[in-house]
N, C-alpha and C positions, 0 to 999 in steps of 0.2 A: 501722548495727548492728553492733556489735563481734564479730566472729567467734569462737566459741567455741574452746577449745584445745586439741579433738578436731580441728579445721578446721584449726589452725596447721600450716604444713612449717617443721623447723628443717634448716639445715646444721649437721656436725659441721666446726668451724674450726679444724687445727693448726698450733702458731704453731711455727715452730724459731729458736734462734740460733744464729747463724752469725758468726765471726770482728766481731763486738761489732754483726751487727745481724740484726733480727726479717723473719723469710717467712711470709706468709704461706699457706695453702691449703685447700678444701676437699677432706675427707676421700672419697675414693672418689666424686667429682662428682655423690654424689646430696642430695636432700633428704629426709626423715624425718618420720613423724611423733613428736611428743614424748616417749609411751613408747617406740619404736623409738631413735631419739634417744638419750635415756637410759642405755636400755642399754648400745648399743655406745658410748658416751662414756665408762662406768665400764670397760668392755672392755679398749679403747685405753689408759685411764689403767694401768689393770692390769697390762696387758702392757709400758707404758712402765718402759726402763731407763732412762732418761737425761731422770729428771723435773726436771734442770736445765736445759738448753737445746731439752727438746721437751715441750709441753702441748698439752690442746684444751680448744676451746671449743664453746659451743651459737652459732648465731645464726638468729634468727628471718628465715624468707625475708620479703622483704615483695613483693604481687603488682599493693601501687597504680600501681604506675606501669606495671606493665600490664593492668590491669583494662579498660583502654581501648582499641577498634582505634587502630589508625597511620593515618596520614592522610596519605598521601605529598604532597606539595608538586607544582606545576607543574615546578619546576624536575628532580623527580627524574624524577618521569612522561615527559621530553622523553627520548626515543631520541636523547639522541650521541654520540660516538662518544670514549671519552673521549679522545683524541690530540688536543680538539677542545678542551677544557675546560683542559689543561694551557698556564701562561705559558710563550713561548717563550724570555723576558726572565731572565738570571738574577735578581733581586731585589737586588745589593747591587753 
């Protein structure tokens, strides 16, 4: 069943251009419902003085990859010392 729009969560993504390349970050490391996200997005865009270099965008949070329980494999379950898992030989 499709999630209702009110149940969805959104990140505010900050896009910054510096020396010809772009950097993306999640604003305040938080997710918001749609109404709060749009209000914050509008406020950030209004306060943004460098619109040519910085912009804000909404990105829906996708829980489809994390809605199932994580099942550890036997390899992960083994209580091995990390040093035993590292090869002594150099690959080259």
